Backbone as a chain_set.jsonl record, in Angstrom:
{"seq": "PVPIVDTEGTIAFADFIYYPERPYDDAIPYHHARELGITDYRGQIVFEGGNFQTDGQGRCYVTQGLYQENGITAEELDARLRDYLNCQTMVVLQPLKGEGTTHIDMFFKLVSPTRALLGRYAESDDLANAKILEDNLARLMAVDLGGGARLEVIRIPMPPHTPEAGSSEKVWRTYTNSTMVYPVNIWPV", "coords": {"N": [[1.089, -11.221, -7.011], [2.093, -8.257, -8.794], [0.393, -6.791, -11.298], [1.784, -5.647, -14.321], [2.767, -3.587, -17.125], [5.193, -4.486, -19.25], [8.459, -3.466, -20.583], [8.229, -4.202, -23.198], [5.665, -3.729, -23.782], [3.787, -5.597, -23.069], [1.561, -7.467, -20.939], [2.632, -8.418, -17.734], [3.956, -9.943, -14.72], [5.138, -8.432, -11.754], [6.913, -9.888, -9.303], [7.354, -10.372, -6.028], [9.078, -11.106, -2.908], [7.128, -12.879, -0.749], [6.346, -13.335, 2.434], [8.733, -15.242, 3.416], [8.721, -17.603, 4.921], [6.538, -18.927, 4.0], [6.496, -20.688, 1.534], [4.757, -21.869, -0.378], [2.652, -20.057, -0.73], [4.2, -17.966, -1.713], [4.939, -18.965, -4.165], [2.75, -18.849, -5.832], [2.32, -16.564, -7.679], [4.268, -17.114, -9.7], [3.408, -19.616, -10.744], [0.843, -18.911, -11.578], [1.43, -17.013, -13.557], [2.709, -18.692, -15.39], [0.535, -20.314, -16.153], [-1.015, -18.399, -17.441], [0.644, -17.715, -19.476], [2.434, -15.584, -19.365], [5.158, -13.327, -18.571], [7.006, -13.553, -15.553], [8.464, -11.464, -13.456], [10.829, -11.762, -11.125], [11.49, -10.113, -8.229], [13.849, -8.946, -5.829], [12.648, -8.068, -3.248], [11.151, -7.785, -0.145], [7.799, -7.967, 0.165], [4.488, -7.063, 0.597], [1.335, -6.867, -0.769], [-0.494, -5.104, 0.47], [0.892, -2.897, 1.281], [1.335, -1.048, -0.712], [0.524, 1.29, -3.156], [-0.301, 2.769, -6.272], [-0.454, 5.484, -8.612], [-0.284, 4.904, -11.233], [1.143, 6.576, -12.785], [3.726, 6.892, -12.123], [3.973, 7.725, -9.481], [4.278, 6.38, -6.313], [2.878, 4.997, -3.401], [3.599, 4.179, -0.113], [4.312, 2.79, 3.192], [6.608, 3.588, 5.881], [7.107, 1.133, 6.907], [7.637, -0.681, 4.816], [10.265, -0.077, 4.144], [11.575, -0.641, 6.536], [11.167, -3.374, 6.706], [12.724, -4.484, 4.698], [15.49, -4.149, 5.082], [17.519, -2.922, 3.597], [19.162, -0.068, 2.125], [17.281, 2.998, 1.798], [17.682, 4.16, -0.668], [18.498, 1.955, -2.233], [16.177, 0.364, -2.131], [14.3, 2.125, -3.284], [15.397, 2.266, -5.87], [15.007, -0.366, -6.773], [12.213, -0.497, -6.721], [11.694, 1.435, -8.624], [12.812, 0.197, -10.883], [11.246, -2.171, -11.186], [8.529, -1.387, -10.85], [8.177, 1.127, -11.879], [8.315, 3.321, -10.141], [8.716, 6.506, -9.854], [8.462, 8.607, -8.124], [8.427, 8.462, -4.69], [6.064, 8.313, -2.179], [6.105, 8.367, 1.084], [4.563, 7.27, 3.912], [3.702, 7.406, 7.437], [3.246, 4.43, 9.272], [0.402, 3.061, 11.064], [0.444, 3.231, 14.6], [1.027, 0.425, 16.57], [-0.454, -1.287, 14.997], [-0.052, -4.273, 13.458], [0.705, -4.935, 10.719], [1.788, -2.772, 9.302], [0.764, -1.795, 6.951], [-0.216, 0.346, 4.265], [-2.781, 0.286, 3.291], [-4.416, 0.111, 5.438], [-5.215, 2.589, 6.247], [-5.329, 4.331, 4.111], [-6.396, 5.015, 0.806], [-5.946, 5.126, -2.552], [-7.967, 6.45, -4.903], [-8.089, 7.473, -7.401], [-5.781, 8.91, -9.788], [-5.626, 11.485, -8.766], [-7.054, 11.681, -6.411], [-7.675, 10.715, -3.042], [-8.535, 8.602, -0.257], [-8.306, 9.107, 3.201], [-7.923, 7.918, 6.418], [-9.372, 8.963, 9.578], [-8.903, 9.266, 12.925], [-10.787, 9.721, 15.872], [-9.608, 11.725, 18.469], [-10.269, 10.88, 20.998], [-10.619, 8.17, 20.638], [-8.16, 7.165, 19.694], [-5.439, 8.627, 20.314], [-2.657, 8.714, 19.602], [-2.598, 7.617, 16.976], [-4.368, 9.333, 15.729], [-2.815, 11.638, 15.586], [-0.711, 10.671, 13.946], [-2.114, 10.237, 11.54], [-2.831, 12.859, 10.942], [-0.303, 13.947, 10.485], [0.346, 12.423, 8.24], [-1.578, 13.423, 6.489], [-0.588, 16.026, 6.073], [1.764, 15.381, 4.709], [0.688, 14.184, 2.401], [-0.687, 16.367, 1.31], [1.392, 17.826, 0.403], [2.276, 16.578, -1.855], [3.235, 16.91, -5.15], [1.451, 16.923, -8.022], [2.111, 17.748, -10.463], [2.457, 20.671, -12.374], [1.649, 22.255, -10.275], [-0.64, 21.162, -9.25], [-2.469, 19.5, -6.674], [-2.999, 16.621, -4.588], [-6.288, 15.551, -3.972], [-7.638, 15.023, -0.892], [-9.778, 13.054, 0.842], [-11.296, 12.756, 3.892], [-12.099, 10.026, 6.0], [-13.914, 8.341, 8.595], [-12.18, 6.341, 11.023], [-12.794, 3.139, 12.254], [-13.169, 2.361, 15.761], [-10.766, 0.473, 17.745], [-11.847, -2.478, 18.779], [-12.289, -5.205, 20.985], [-12.757, -8.642, 19.95], [-15.614, -10.69, 20.667], [-15.338, -12.303, 23.758], [-12.6, -11.992, 23.939], [-9.646, -10.118, 24.793], [-8.003, -8.907, 23.075], [-7.195, -6.303, 20.853], [-8.859, -5.521, 17.816], [-8.034, -4.526, 14.642], [-9.709, -2.433, 12.538], [-10.915, -1.219, 9.374], [-11.956, 1.026, 6.738], [-10.659, 1.429, 4.423], [-9.209, -0.646, 3.323], [-9.611, -2.231, 0.604], [-10.836, -3.481, -2.552], [-10.428, -2.299, -5.759], [-12.361, -2.425, -8.554], [-12.764, -1.034, -11.234], [-15.754, 0.629, -12.078], [-16.225, 0.073, -9.414], [-15.869, -0.194, -5.901], [-14.867, -2.567, -3.669], [-15.526, -3.583, -0.449], [-14.331, -5.454, 2.338], [-16.422, -7.259, 4.597]], "CA": [[1.807, -10.514, -8.068], [1.64, -6.927, -9.182], [0.318, -6.745, -12.756], [2.492, -4.516, -14.921], [3.016, -3.637, -18.559], [6.653, -4.442, -19.292], [9.053, -2.568, -21.578], [7.799, -4.654, -24.528], [4.259, -3.37, -23.929], [2.923, -6.737, -22.777], [1.22, -7.669, -19.538], [3.537, -9.323, -17.016], [3.855, -9.821, -13.267], [6.271, -8.173, -10.871], [6.699, -10.92, -8.28], [8.297, -10.114, -4.96], [9.136, -12.103, -1.831], [5.95, -12.796, 0.114], [6.51, -14.214, 3.585], [9.675, -16.311, 3.079], [8.393, -18.845, 5.617], [5.354, -19.494, 3.357], [6.925, -20.869, 0.144], [3.664, -22.194, -1.295], [2.012, -18.782, -1.063], [5.143, -17.182, -2.502], [5.059, -19.567, -5.504], [1.516, -18.666, -6.608], [2.459, -15.697, -8.858], [5.027, -17.803, -10.748], [2.549, -20.625, -11.375], [-0.241, -18.193, -12.242], [2.012, -16.455, -14.786], [2.902, -19.824, -16.32], [-0.787, -20.691, -16.675], [-1.475, -17.336, -18.325], [1.612, -17.532, -20.552], [3.059, -14.265, -19.28], [6.432, -13.272, -17.863], [6.984, -13.3, -14.108], [9.73, -10.848, -13.076], [11.033, -12.001, -9.692], [12.3, -9.049, -7.652], [14.364, -9.205, -4.474], [12.062, -7.133, -2.302], [10.127, -8.367, 0.713], [6.719, -7.104, -0.291], [3.104, -7.493, 0.731], [0.545, -5.944, -1.581], [-1.216, -4.122, 1.266], [1.715, -1.733, 1.58], [1.728, -0.426, -1.97], [-0.494, 1.801, -4.069], [0.296, 3.619, -7.289], [-1.389, 6.205, -9.464], [-0.064, 4.485, -12.609], [1.857, 7.638, -13.481], [5.063, 7.01, -11.554], [3.94, 8.034, -8.056], [3.965, 5.19, -5.532], [2.555, 5.298, -2.004], [3.925, 3.081, 0.803], [4.652, 3.3, 4.52], [7.977, 3.341, 6.325], [7.207, -0.295, 7.194], [8.258, -1.369, 3.687], [11.704, 0.157, 4.255], [12.054, -1.367, 7.716], [11.073, -4.81, 6.462], [13.663, -4.957, 3.685], [16.864, -4.182, 5.566], [18.477, -2.326, 2.659], [19.02, 1.386, 2.199], [16.132, 3.568, 1.101], [18.075, 4.371, -2.064], [18.454, 0.656, -2.909], [14.781, -0.05, -2.284], [13.694, 3.014, -4.281], [15.891, 1.863, -7.189], [14.328, -1.615, -7.151], [10.817, -0.161, -7.019], [11.72, 2.154, -9.906], [13.075, -0.778, -11.944], [10.163, -3.14, -11.358], [7.175, -0.829, -10.82], [8.231, 2.479, -12.419], [8.094, 4.303, -9.073], [9.6, 7.653, -10.047], [8.32, 9.407, -6.914], [7.947, 7.674, -3.561], [5.369, 9.036, -1.121], [6.271, 7.448, 2.213], [3.757, 7.694, 5.052], [3.922, 6.702, 8.702], [2.231, 3.404, 9.545], [-0.324, 3.22, 12.317], [1.143, 2.722, 15.785], [0.412, -0.729, 17.203], [-1.091, -2.145, 13.998], [1.072, -5.141, 13.145], [1.147, -5.122, 9.329], [2.334, -1.497, 8.811], [0.258, -1.583, 5.593], [-0.834, 1.623, 3.929], [-4.209, 0.124, 3.019], [-5.172, 0.167, 6.692], [-5.686, 3.955, 6.512], [-5.201, 5.151, 2.904], [-6.825, 4.38, -0.436], [-5.879, 5.974, -3.73], [-9.128, 6.088, -5.711], [-7.77, 7.935, -8.752], [-4.461, 9.55, -9.704], [-5.685, 12.797, -8.13], [-7.954, 11.673, -5.25], [-7.394, 9.635, -2.087], [-9.215, 8.551, 1.035], [-7.393, 8.997, 4.334], [-8.657, 7.732, 7.661], [-9.279, 9.958, 10.64], [-9.292, 8.784, 14.246], [-11.148, 10.678, 16.91], [-8.556, 11.717, 19.489], [-10.746, 10.112, 22.152], [-10.486, 6.747, 20.316], [-6.767, 6.773, 19.5], [-4.712, 9.891, 20.225], [-1.389, 8.563, 18.874], [-2.848, 7.426, 15.549], [-4.975, 10.563, 15.225], [-1.673, 12.509, 15.252], [-0.024, 10.091, 12.785], [-2.899, 10.487, 10.335], [-2.717, 14.287, 10.628], [1.024, 14.099, 9.872], [0.25, 11.858, 6.891], [-2.335, 14.385, 5.685], [0.34, 17.091, 5.679], [2.662, 14.808, 3.689], [-0.089, 14.01, 1.171], [-1.01, 17.679, 0.751], [2.615, 18.362, -0.199], [2.59, 15.843, -3.084], [3.042, 17.71, -6.369], [0.975, 16.093, -9.126], [2.551, 18.382, -11.704], [1.807, 21.947, -12.674], [1.113, 22.849, -9.054], [-1.842, 20.45, -8.796], [-2.308, 18.742, -5.438], [-3.88, 15.494, -4.343], [-7.491, 15.808, -3.187], [-7.692, 14.03, 0.174], [-11.083, 12.986, 1.495], [-11.141, 12.091, 5.186], [-13.185, 9.15, 6.416], [-13.668, 7.895, 9.974], [-11.592, 5.029, 11.297], [-13.522, 2.489, 13.349], [-12.325, 2.144, 16.948], [-10.262, -0.882, 17.975], [-12.645, -3.131, 19.816], [-11.98, -6.636, 21.046], [-13.755, -9.632, 19.548], [-16.328, -11.27, 21.809], [-14.592, -13.319, 24.488], [-11.161, -11.746, 23.853], [-9.253, -8.763, 25.17], [-7.102, -8.423, 22.03], [-7.772, -5.299, 19.956], [-8.984, -5.868, 16.407], [-7.874, -3.332, 13.815], [-10.697, -2.388, 11.463], [-10.708, -0.094, 8.472], [-12.799, 1.113, 5.551], [-9.816, 1.724, 3.26], [-8.635, -1.882, 2.795], [-10.646, -2.652, -0.333], [-10.379, -3.812, -3.905], [-11.043, -1.446, -6.76], [-12.605, -2.993, -9.877], [-13.384, 0.185, -11.735], [-15.829, 1.744, -11.153], [-16.758, -0.413, -8.146], [-14.922, -0.398, -4.814], [-15.406, -3.668, -2.874], [-15.014, -3.596, 0.919], [-14.629, -6.664, 3.108], [-17.378, -7.045, 5.664]], "C": [[1.251, -9.112, -8.268], [1.589, -6.919, -10.709], [0.996, -5.482, -13.283], [2.415, -4.644, -16.441], [4.513, -3.469, -18.694], [7.146, -3.556, -20.428], [8.701, -2.965, -23.011], [6.345, -4.291, -24.795], [3.299, -4.518, -23.671], [2.674, -6.849, -21.276], [2.162, -8.7, -18.935], [3.247, -9.172, -15.524], [5.184, -9.371, -12.698], [5.986, -9.034, -9.639], [7.771, -10.784, -7.22], [8.214, -11.194, -3.883], [7.96, -11.865, -0.882], [6.1, -13.816, 1.222], [7.432, -15.401, 3.262], [9.367, -17.647, 3.758], [7.143, -19.512, 5.039], [5.632, -19.719, 1.865], [5.785, -21.195, -0.828], [2.892, -20.938, -1.692], [2.896, -17.97, -2.003], [5.242, -17.69, -3.942], [3.854, -19.285, -6.396], [1.704, -17.75, -7.821], [3.204, -16.374, -10.01], [4.133, -18.795, -11.496], [1.38, -19.979, -12.119], [0.257, -17.597, -13.564], [2.218, -17.549, -15.832], [1.584, -20.239, -16.969], [-1.296, -19.668, -17.691], [-0.548, -17.12, -19.527], [2.251, -16.158, -20.563], [4.344, -14.35, -18.464], [6.218, -12.917, -16.401], [8.365, -12.773, -13.732], [9.894, -10.961, -11.568], [11.988, -10.945, -9.145], [12.685, -9.355, -6.221], [13.948, -8.098, -3.51], [11.075, -7.933, -1.464], [8.931, -7.422, 0.603], [5.375, -7.772, -0.064], [2.257, -6.449, 0.024], [-0.164, -4.86, -0.799], [-0.407, -2.885, 1.6], [2.202, -1.057, 0.307], [0.494, 0.037, -2.717], [0.204, 2.727, -5.052], [-0.789, 4.312, -8.094], [-1.231, 5.817, -10.928], [0.712, 5.498, -13.427], [3.217, 7.898, -12.851], [5.132, 7.411, -10.1], [3.489, 6.794, -7.314], [3.858, 5.571, -4.062], [2.797, 4.044, -1.165], [4.053, 3.668, 2.21], [6.118, 3.0, 4.808], [8.19, 1.871, 6.639], [7.859, -1.072, 6.072], [9.781, -1.236, 3.744], [12.289, -0.623, 5.428], [12.123, -2.865, 7.45], [12.171, -5.329, 5.536], [15.123, -4.938, 4.1], [17.913, -3.734, 4.565], [18.285, -0.815, 2.744], [17.777, 1.833, 1.431], [16.455, 3.764, -0.379], [18.022, 3.063, -2.854], [17.014, 0.208, -3.145], [14.079, 0.819, -3.328], [14.128, 2.622, -5.695], [15.196, 0.588, -7.662], [12.865, -1.351, -7.503], [10.703, 0.618, -8.331], [11.891, 1.155, -11.052], [11.877, -1.681, -12.219], [8.788, -2.508, -11.534], [7.087, 0.601, -11.332], [7.895, 3.538, -11.378], [9.117, 5.423, -9.22], [9.601, 8.56, -8.819], [7.755, 8.518, -5.826], [7.301, 8.607, -2.548], [5.322, 8.064, 0.058], [5.55, 8.02, 3.435], [4.122, 6.901, 6.292], [2.854, 5.618, 8.855], [1.528, 3.701, 10.867], [0.457, 2.584, 13.461], [0.341, 1.559, 16.383], [-0.284, -1.678, 16.25], [0.01, -2.975, 13.357], [1.549, -5.219, 11.709], [1.961, -3.956, 8.795], [1.826, -1.154, 7.407], [-0.422, -0.235, 5.427], [-2.334, 1.474, 3.729], [-5.058, 0.067, 4.288], [-5.741, 1.571, 6.965], [-5.746, 4.837, 5.274], [-5.678, 4.348, 1.703], [-6.765, 5.404, -1.551], [-7.036, 5.553, -4.635], [-9.034, 6.595, -7.148], [-6.385, 8.565, -8.667], [-4.453, 10.873, -8.945], [-6.504, 12.833, -6.846], [-7.642, 10.467, -4.366], [-8.312, 9.749, -0.885], [-8.148, 8.408, 2.102], [-8.23, 8.915, 5.605], [-8.437, 8.877, 8.629], [-9.777, 9.301, 11.928], [-9.756, 9.947, 15.088], [-10.056, 10.594, 17.972], [-8.97, 10.899, 20.7], [-10.657, 8.605, 21.914], [-9.027, 6.306, 20.257], [-5.93, 8.027, 19.246], [-3.445, 9.77, 19.378], [-1.631, 8.438, 17.373], [-3.613, 8.587, 14.928], [-3.869, 11.517, 14.778], [-0.937, 11.988, 14.01], [-0.798, 10.386, 11.501], [-2.909, 11.962, 9.961], [-1.36, 14.587, 9.983], [1.017, 13.559, 8.444], [-0.53, 12.774, 5.961], [-1.412, 15.498, 5.192], [1.282, 16.602, 4.584], [1.929, 14.663, 2.357], [-0.41, 15.342, 0.507], [0.204, 18.323, 0.082], [2.983, 17.654, -1.501], [2.241, 16.713, -4.285], [2.653, 16.762, -7.501], [1.39, 16.647, -10.484], [1.762, 19.65, -11.957], [1.165, 22.603, -11.466], [-0.143, 22.164, -8.53], [-1.508, 19.607, -7.562], [-3.323, 17.612, -5.377], [-5.1, 15.96, -3.55], [-7.608, 14.679, -2.168], [-9.034, 14.138, 0.882], [-10.904, 12.177, 2.769], [-12.354, 11.226, 5.48], [-12.878, 8.635, 7.819], [-13.02, 6.519, 10.025], [-12.397, 4.393, 12.423], [-12.612, 2.289, 14.557], [-11.868, 0.685, 17.045], [-11.079, -1.492, 19.105], [-12.315, -4.609, 19.831], [-13.124, -7.487, 20.508], [-14.427, -10.169, 20.798], [-15.477, -12.364, 22.442], [-13.094, -13.141, 24.463], [-10.875, -10.335, 24.342], [-8.332, -8.144, 24.12], [-7.83, -7.453, 21.097], [-7.797, -5.829, 18.521], [-8.924, -4.565, 15.609], [-8.854, -3.426, 12.652], [-10.45, -1.137, 10.613], [-11.729, -0.126, 7.349], [-11.97, 1.334, 4.285], [-9.17, 0.484, 2.648], [-9.687, -2.521, 1.904], [-10.028, -2.956, -1.682], [-11.157, -2.965, -4.895], [-11.143, -2.229, -8.066], [-13.463, -1.947, -10.574], [-14.708, -0.106, -12.413], [-16.324, 1.339, -9.761], [-15.625, -0.596, -7.147], [-15.545, -1.423, -3.873], [-14.725, -3.689, -1.519], [-15.29, -4.941, 1.575], [-15.575, -6.333, 4.262], [-17.204, -8.155, 6.701]], "O": [[0.096, -8.827, -7.951], [2.631, -7.028, -11.356], [0.801, -4.389, -12.751], [2.041, -5.692, -16.967], [5.06, -2.438, -18.303], [6.345, -2.963, -21.152], [8.854, -2.164, -23.933], [5.84, -4.512, -25.895], [2.121, -4.428, -24.015], [3.472, -6.388, -20.459], [2.454, -9.726, -19.55], [2.4, -8.375, -15.121], [6.237, -9.863, -13.104], [4.932, -8.909, -9.016], [8.948, -11.044, -7.471], [7.371, -12.088, -3.953], [7.823, -10.792, -0.295], [5.995, -15.02, 0.987], [6.945, -16.462, 2.871], [9.712, -18.705, 3.231], [6.725, -20.558, 5.534], [5.071, -19.02, 1.022], [5.859, -20.821, -1.998], [2.521, -20.775, -2.854], [2.415, -17.364, -2.96], [5.59, -16.926, -4.842], [3.939, -19.469, -7.61], [1.282, -18.123, -8.916], [2.816, -16.226, -11.169], [4.105, -18.81, -12.726], [0.978, -20.46, -13.178], [-0.437, -17.676, -14.578], [1.935, -17.351, -17.013], [1.522, -20.484, -18.174], [-1.932, -20.031, -18.68], [-0.909, -16.428, -20.479], [2.575, -15.622, -21.623], [4.58, -15.329, -17.756], [5.368, -12.095, -16.059], [9.331, -13.536, -13.692], [9.165, -10.314, -10.816], [13.151, -10.885, -9.544], [11.91, -9.965, -5.484], [14.766, -7.313, -3.031], [10.255, -8.675, -2.006], [9.034, -6.234, 0.906], [5.154, -8.908, -0.483], [2.466, -5.252, 0.221], [-0.419, -3.786, -1.344], [-0.947, -1.92, 2.142], [3.325, -0.557, 0.244], [-0.462, -0.718, -2.893], [1.183, 3.389, -4.707], [-1.899, 3.799, -8.24], [-1.952, 6.331, -11.783], [0.92, 5.307, -14.626], [3.795, 8.973, -13.013], [6.218, 7.443, -9.522], [2.45, 6.216, -7.631], [4.648, 6.364, -3.551], [2.264, 2.976, -1.467], [3.923, 4.877, 2.403], [6.775, 2.258, 4.078], [9.327, 1.399, 6.641], [8.574, -2.038, 6.338], [10.501, -2.183, 3.426], [13.373, -1.197, 5.32], [13.038, -3.542, 7.919], [12.51, -6.512, 5.594], [15.928, -5.659, 3.51], [19.076, -4.125, 4.671], [17.338, -0.344, 3.375], [17.293, 1.138, 0.538], [15.599, 3.558, -1.239], [17.566, 3.042, -3.998], [16.675, -0.269, -4.227], [13.341, 0.302, -4.166], [13.314, 2.643, -6.618], [14.835, 0.48, -8.834], [12.341, -1.911, -8.465], [9.722, 0.47, -9.06], [11.203, 1.248, -12.069], [11.538, -1.923, -13.377], [7.962, -3.03, -12.283], [6.032, 1.227, -11.231], [7.259, 4.543, -11.696], [10.253, 5.297, -8.762], [10.605, 9.201, -8.51], [6.715, 7.887, -6.015], [7.917, 9.578, -2.109], [4.595, 7.071, 0.033], [5.88, 9.101, 3.924], [4.769, 5.856, 6.211], [1.678, 5.87, 8.592], [2.006, 4.495, 11.677], [1.057, 1.522, 13.299], [-0.851, 1.684, 16.663], [-0.67, -2.776, 16.653], [0.928, -2.41, 12.762], [2.715, -5.545, 11.485], [2.772, -4.156, 7.891], [2.411, -0.3, 6.74], [-1.107, 0.255, 6.325], [-3.087, 2.418, 3.967], [-6.284, -0.015, 4.213], [-6.631, 1.733, 7.8], [-6.174, 5.987, 5.368], [-5.401, 3.153, 1.592], [-7.447, 6.428, -1.505], [-7.076, 4.409, -5.087], [-9.815, 6.188, -8.007], [-5.863, 8.739, -7.565], [-3.394, 11.338, -8.525], [-6.646, 13.896, -6.242], [-7.384, 9.365, -4.85], [-8.797, 10.827, -0.542], [-7.184, 7.663, 1.921], [-9.122, 9.731, 5.837], [-7.477, 9.642, 8.53], [-10.916, 8.842, 12.008], [-9.185, 11.036, 15.026], [-9.626, 9.497, 18.331], [-8.127, 10.291, 21.359], [-10.623, 7.833, 22.873], [-8.686, 5.213, 20.711], [-5.739, 8.434, 18.1], [-3.184, 10.623, 18.53], [-0.945, 9.084, 16.581], [-3.518, 8.807, 13.721], [-3.969, 12.133, 13.717], [-0.58, 12.768, 13.127], [-0.2, 10.745, 10.487], [-2.988, 12.291, 8.777], [-1.276, 15.384, 9.048], [1.606, 14.159, 7.545], [-0.196, 12.896, 4.783], [-1.455, 15.866, 4.019], [1.565, 17.333, 3.635], [2.482, 14.981, 1.304], [-0.406, 15.44, -0.72], [0.061, 19.254, -0.711], [3.91, 18.083, -2.188], [1.113, 17.188, -4.424], [3.439, 15.898, -7.891], [1.059, 16.079, -11.525], [0.545, 19.688, -11.774], [0.247, 23.412, -11.605], [-0.659, 22.541, -7.478], [-0.405, 19.076, -7.434], [-4.365, 17.65, -6.031], [-4.959, 16.684, -2.565], [-7.669, 13.508, -2.542], [-9.377, 15.178, 1.445], [-10.418, 11.047, 2.732], [-13.492, 11.632, 5.244], [-11.712, 8.506, 8.192], [-13.278, 5.656, 9.186], [-12.656, 5.038, 13.44], [-11.411, 2.071, 14.396], [-12.504, -0.216, 16.496], [-10.996, -1.054, 20.252], [-12.085, -5.201, 18.777], [-14.294, -7.115, 20.594], [-13.85, -10.103, 21.884], [-14.96, -13.24, 21.75], [-12.364, -14.025, 24.91], [-11.746, -9.465, 24.311], [-7.926, -6.99, 24.253], [-8.927, -7.737, 20.615], [-6.865, -6.501, 18.079], [-9.673, -3.625, 15.875], [-8.827, -4.384, 11.879], [-9.866, -0.153, 11.065], [-12.298, -1.174, 7.044], [-12.527, 1.417, 3.19], [-8.63, 0.565, 1.545], [-10.549, -3.26, 2.379], [-8.843, -2.714, -1.913], [-12.387, -2.923, -4.87], [-10.128, -2.648, -8.622], [-14.692, -1.968, -10.515], [-14.781, -1.007, -13.248], [-16.795, 2.191, -9.007], [-14.552, -1.091, -7.495], [-16.627, -1.19, -3.334], [-13.501, -3.798, -1.433], [-16.367, -5.51, 1.392], [-15.517, -5.241, 4.827], [-17.915, -8.179, 7.705]]}, "num_chains": 1, "name": "protein.A"}
């Protein structure tokens, strides 16, 4: 679920479709809301939390993967995100090439309404994704925060894709897929 404050000023959940083939996982937000005694707003959007970040002020950050996954027009999806999550401005970035989830948290982390981390690949490690992240940087630098203010983007290295021991399959690693529990940022290890 995505915790929200609804129009009544109370805490609620925005609850979207999470892997339709996994109904038990998809049911968790509803049951959790029931246990907490809060409203669960079920929205018709195929949505995984890793492809959404917001500054809490109406700007929402996603990748093109969210649009591809939903099979509706960009205008329809933007309207649903506006209705459920108050996304007044959509900042849509390119997902990493070859990374299966298309999630924004694989290369981007909003750490405050005015500051973000953005990965950087060495061209020698991944030329295609180095270019994608440079294109995303240009898109982020164009975001107007109001009054001419711009997003501060801090670049951090992206680890190379290396296979697990005994496998030839590339493993995608990142330092931006983390959980923020202010003021602590928790990274998986």
